[in-house]
Residue, then its C-alpha position, 0 to 999 in steps of 0.5 A: m189641097n182641102e182637107t179637115r182636121w183630125q177625127q176619131t176613127g173606127k180604129g180609135q186613132y185619127e182620120l182625115k175626113d174627105i180629102r178632096y183631090p182634083e177631079d182628073l186624078y180620078t178620071n185621067e186615063r193614059n192612052t196606051g193604044g190597046s186594051r189590057g187584061k190579065a194578071g202580071f201588071f200588078v208587079f209592074g205597078l209596084l215597080i214604077g208606081a212611085l215614080v208614075t205618081a209622083t210625076v203626076f203630082w208634079g205636073l199638077y201642082g208644080s211643087f213636087n220635084s223629087l224626080s229627076v229628068s232622067a228618071q222621068k225619061k226612064i219611066g218613058r222607056i219602061e212604058k215603051l218596053v212593056d207595051s211592046y214586049y209584055l207577053w200578056e194584057r195589062d189591067d188598068k185596075a190592077e195597075e192602079t192598085g199596084v201604083y198606090k201600094g207601091i207609094v205606100s210600100s216605098l215609105g219602109d213602114k211596116y205598118a203602112a198600108y193602102y186599102t182597097e174598098e174590099e180591104l177597108k171594109l174587112d178592116k172595119e168589120n174586124n175592128a167592130g168585133e164581127f168578121s168572117g174568119i175561121g175563129c182563132t186569135i193570133g199571137n206572135d212569137p218574137e223568138y222565131d219571128m212567126c205567128y201562131i194560134a193563140g186560142i181556138m174559139e168554139g164551134y168555128g172553122a179552126e175547131k172543126a178543122g182540128l187546128q190547135a192552140g200553139d200551131y205556127f203559121l207557115e203558109v196562107n193560101g200558098e203564100d209564105a207567112t213566116n215573117w208576117s205580122s199577126s195583123e198580116v195573117a189575120s187579114h189573109v185568113k179572113g174572107p167572105e163567109g162560106t169560102t175556104v182558106n188553105l193553111r200550112i202549119l207547124r205543130d211540134g216539128e211537123e208540117l200539116e195541111f188544113t182547109v178551113e171554112r170561114m164563118r161569121v164570127e163575133s169576137q169573144t175577146v174577153a175571157y174570165e173566171m174566179y181563179d181562186e174561189d177560196n181567196k176570191i181572186g178573179y181572172i180576166r184575159i183580154a186577147e185584143f182590144d176591138s170595140i166589142t172588148v169594152p162591154q165584154f170587159k165590163e160584164a166580166k168585171d161586174d160579174l166578178t165583183k158580185q161574186g165577191m172578187k178581192g183580187l184580179i189577175l189581168d192577163l195580156r199575154s200575146n195580146p197584139g193591141g187594137l183600138v186605143n179608145a177601147c184600151a182607154d175605156i177599159a183603163s178608165e174602169m180601173l185608174p184614178k182620175g188623170k191621163i192614160v196616154y197621149a200621142l204627139s204627131k209630126d207637127g207636135e199636135r197632142m192627142q190625150w185620153d183621160s180617166d175620169g177616176r169614177k170607177e177606180i179599182d180598189i183591189p190588188v191587180v197583177i197584169l201578166v205580160n210577155e214579148g207578144t204584149a204590144s201596142a194598146a196592151e202596152i198602153l193599158t200595162g204601162a198606165m196601171k204600172d205608172y199609177k201603182k195600180a198593178v204589179v206586172i209579171g212576165t217578160t218585157t213587152y214587145g215595144k210598140g209605142i207608135i200609132q198608125n192614122t187612117y186617112s180617107l181617100g174619098d173614094g171608099t179607099a184609104i191609106e194608113f201609116t205611122a203618124g204619132e208616138y205615144y207616151l205613158p202618163n209618166g212621159e216615157s216613150i217605150h217604143e222599141k224598148g217595151i215595159e220591163p215587169d216588176i217580176e221577171l218570170n219566163i213561162d215554163k213551156e215544157a210544163y205548160l205543154k205537158d199538163g197546162s200548168d202555168n207558172q206565171l199564172d200561179a205567180a200572179g196568184k201568189e203575189i195577190l195573196k201576198e198583197l191581201e195579207k197586208d190588208 
């Protein structure tokens, strides 16, 4: 097979560009003696996808031999039974998609995915910070293993429909969403501009239903303010790391600096991660010269992101984290902690220390799966361990729901005041 080396992708990881496969993988059609049509074959494709595709590869290359003769015969029997007795017509396109998704699903990698052309387009739009959605940020609550609305954007469908921060996702368009990741919920909530999505929501023990209009959204992934005017303590919250996050963060940091900021609270709570490149660019706004993070692939190939140190921050920084702080957000937290540029307050982070690469299939589709593990500047892997805070402090949920008070944020302000008094 012909392939190029790894290149940076829109996701901030790697991508093998323009992988070329024999033409007959795209043009061969199996003669079944009948037309195909309607739904139902997607499920069939999932069941036999991996087996059928493995057989094709074995025949083409003569090197794939994981299928036994009995397994190949069984495929033939399944084909004959479906052709003879399956009630509805079969759909070539749905079958093909089911085959590809079945292969990726068989990896057992919860971060793996096969993207159709439309799905890949939506994914790229999301990473660019512009997409059609309902206007909310989505967090994951590991205590209940459910996703919830972490924030509502003004003027978009979520706000207009009456959704609120803290609402838990039960169903999206009739599909059970209780065990989905935040990225899975997001991908199902998004869709063409002007269409609607039906949500079943859990709020304070009550199940509610909403029909929400999708609108063109430009993500506001960064929010900021001067938290303490008297002591000039700035506050920046990063909801996720998209390409648009970098200029938004720079604008926030520059504005607060002009206002005389003497300390910074960086809020990464419930930040699910995102683009490693965006995370590295933001880290470069605060770290000294040196490595930010590096990743190792299966064959030991190394990819490293570095800070040039030209914008090293020289004021006290406190980073707020929780169990929903994951991936790229953990990279930023870990690097700042390793260089002793921040005190970390909150609870142990999620522990996602692996990187997913996107591989183009040359026809507008792509697959994505785990292809590397990343390491913090001190060489530590935090996968399935997370980052322990310097100061362990649980959020007071009752107080927050009652009057909006935030004991973790208050503790961060006190910690910065303590650091300022040392100077």
